[in-house]
C-alpha positions as CSV (number, residue, x, y, z in Angstrom):
1,M,-1.5,53.4,-0.2
2,A,1.0,54.3,-2.8
3,N,4.2,53.8,-1.3
4,N,6.3,50.7,0.0
5,I,5.9,50.1,3.7
6,T,3.9,46.8,4.3
7,S,3.6,47.0,8.5
8,A,4.0,49.6,10.9
9,R,4.9,47.2,13.2
10,R,8.6,47.2,11.7
11,F,8.6,50.7,13.4
12,V,8.7,49.9,17.4
13,G,10.8,51.8,19.1
14,F,10.5,55.2,16.6
15,I,9.3,58.4,18.0
16,F,6.4,59.8,15.8
17,E,5.7,63.4,15.3
18,P,1.8,63.4,15.5
19,Q,0.8,64.9,12.4
20,P,1.9,63.9,8.7
21,V,3.7,66.4,6.3
22,K,2.9,67.3,3.1
23,R,6.1,67.9,1.3
24,G,4.9,68.1,-2.6
25,N,2.4,65.8,-3.5
26,A,3.2,63.4,-1.4
27,W,2.9,63.1,2.7
28,H,5.3,62.4,5.2
29,V,5.5,61.1,8.7
30,Y,8.3,62.5,10.6
31,A,10.2,60.0,13.2
32,Q,12.9,59.8,15.7
33,Y,14.8,56.5,15.2
34,P,15.9,54.0,18.1
35,G,19.6,55.5,18.1
36,G,17.9,59.6,18.3
37,E,18.3,60.1,14.6
38,R,15.9,61.7,12.9
39,G,14.5,61.4,10.2
40,H,11.1,60.6,8.1
41,I,8.4,58.0,5.9
42,L,7.7,58.5,2.6
43,G,5.4,58.0,-0.2
44,F,1.6,57.9,1.3
45,D,-0.7,59.3,-0.9
46,S,-2.8,61.5,1.4
47,E,-3.1,63.1,4.8
48,A,-5.6,60.3,5.5
49,A,-3.1,57.4,4.2
50,A,-0.3,59.3,6.9
51,V,-2.6,59.3,9.7
52,A,-3.8,55.9,9.3
53,W,-0.4,54.2,9.0
54,L,0.5,56.1,12.1
55,K,-2.2,55.3,14.5
56,E,-0.9,51.8,13.4
57,A,2.2,52.6,14.5
58,I,1.5,54.2,17.9
59,A,-0.6,51.5,19.0
60,S,2.2,48.7,17.9
61,Q,4.5,50.1,20.3
62,S,2.3,49.9,22.9
63,T,1.0,46.0,22.2
64,P,2.7,43.3,23.6
65,S,5.1,41.5,21.7
66,D,4.1,38.1,20.8
67,N,7.1,36.8,22.5
68,E,6.7,38.8,25.5
69,N,5.3,36.8,28.5
70,T,1.8,39.0,29.4
71,E,0.9,36.9,32.4
């Protein structure tokens, strides 16, 4: 990926649009932040990279935190 996003896990609590959007030469993922404000995550160089990141972000939201008791 040609962006500075290192991990989708830091976006836990966000609500994501299901498909990335192309603006100019870059792909973006639209999101609603935990406080309700809407924005977008920038810098994906391809639709495939944005979709892969989006899948990771959504999966991380349904994965229990390392600090949570899972029993």
